[in-house]
N, C-alpha and C positions, 0 to 999 in steps of 0.2 A: 322385834315386831315383824310379823310375817305380812308380806305384800301379796294381796290377792288380785289376780288379773280377772277383771269382770268379764272380759270377752273370751276367756280361755275355753269355757264350755261351748260357746258358739263356734270357736275355731276347731275344737275337737269334732263337733258334729259335722262341720263342713269337710274336714279331712276324711271322716268316715263316708260321707256322701260322695266324695270324689272317687272313693273305692267301690262305688255302687252298693253301699249298704242301704238296703231298702228302708230300714227303720229310721236311719238318719235322714234320708230323703223325705220320709213321711213327716218327721218332726219339722223339717224346714217348710214343707208344704202346709202343714197344719198351722204353723206359726204365722206365715206370711200370706196365705191365700185370701183371707178376708180383706186385708188391705189392698192386695193386688187386684182382686175382683172389682173393688171400688175404683181403682185406677183405670182398669179396662172399661168399666162402665162409663167413665167420663168421656171416653172417645167413641164408644159403640153403644148406640141406643138400646138395642135388643139385648136383654139380660142373658139369654141362652147363647147368643153369638159371643157376647163378652166372656162368658164362662169358657166357651170353646177356645177363644183366643188366649185366655189366661192359661189354660191347660197346655196349649201348644207352647206358650212362652215358658212355662215351667219346665217343659221337656228341654227347651234350649238352655235354660238355667242349669239343669242337671248335666247336660252334655258338655257345657262350657264351664262348669264349676271349677275345673282345674286352672282356668285362666284368671279366676278371681285373685287379685294380688294383695288383698287385705289392706288396700289403701282406700280410705273412705269407708262408708258404712256398707255393710252387706245388703241391708234393706234397700239402700239407694241404688246399688248395682242391680238388684232384682227389679226394682222399679223401672230403671232405664230399659231393661230387657222387655218389660211389659209394654212400655210406651212404644218402643221400636216395633214390636210385634203388632200392636194395634195399628200403627201407621202403615205397616206392610199389608195388613189385612184390608184396610180401607183402600189402599192403592190397587190391590188385586181386584177389589169390587168395582173399581173405577167410578166411585161415587163422589170423589172429591174434585172440586173445580175451584181454581183460584182466579180471581178477577184482578188484572193488572190495572190499577189506577190509584190515584192518591186523593183522598178526601179528608177534609178536616171535620171535626165534630165539636159540638159545644159541651161544656161540662154540665152535667145534670145537677139539680139540686139534691144534695146528699142527705138532707134532713127529712126524715120520715118516721112516723110513729107506728108504721105497719111492720109487723114481724113476719118474716117468711120462713117456712120450714125448709129443711134440707131438701125434701122432696120437691117443694115448690121451686127452689133455686135450680135443682137438677133438671126439672121440667122446662124451665126457661132456657137453660143452656142447651138442652136436647132439641129445642125448637129452632135453634140456629142452623143455617145451612152447614153442611159438612166441613167445608174449608174454613169458615169462620170459627166453628166450634173447635177444630183442631188447633188453630193458631191461638184462640182464646185460652184453651186449656194449657197449652205449652207455655204461654206467656204468664198468665195469671196464677195458675195452680202449680205448675212445675217450676216457674221462675226462670225460664230460659230467656235470653236476650234475642232480639229480632234477628241478629246475624246468625245465631245458633239455630234458630227456627228455620231460617232460610236454607242453611246447610242441610239440616235434617230432612226438610221437605223438598229440596231441589228447586226452590223458588228464589226470586229476588228479595233482598231485605226490604225494599219498598213495598213489595206485595204483602209481606208479613205484616208490616205496619198498617197497610191499608185494610187487610182482612181483620186485624184487631180493631181498627177504628170502626169498621162496619159492624162487627160483632157487638162492640160496646154500645154503639148507637141503637142497634136493634134491641139490646137488653134494656137500655134506658127507656125506649119507647114502650116496651112490654111492661116494665115496672110502672111507668106513668099510667098506662091503661089500667093496671091492677089497682093502683092508688085511686084513680078516678072511680073505678067500680066499687071499691071498698067505701069510699066517701059518698057514694051515690050521686056523683056528678056526671056520670056517663049513662 
């Protein structure tokens, strides 16, 4: 019986891309750019700016491709580069402000018969202040722990928790307003 390595083709493409093979780089870009644009869009509201950041991040991916150690997924490695580039872009724009405080929040009623589209959810997340949105995305979507978020953003762990609590509270309030609107009670 012959054992087939499912990742062999990907490894060969990566090896060619490390040697600046443009076709291999194009294959990588074509395969991952739709997902990575979505990642960038989670952090950057403007689609054109998100595309610019994604392209810059892909340049970094190709420059540093030789450093990929084939430990973990290649897509995850690219995703991390995208996230770091988005955070760097936001820092350069100086649009992110973190408020140092600790605030509790109440759990919202999770039962609802209203269905939200992906665009509705993205719009709600987009409406969050920059700091809240970054922490929310890193915690909820990327699965980072608050300690990791604090290290990435250069803030205190408590600030990360506070930003998340504020983001969650704002989203809960927005969802409640939408529910009231849909039910005609507002």
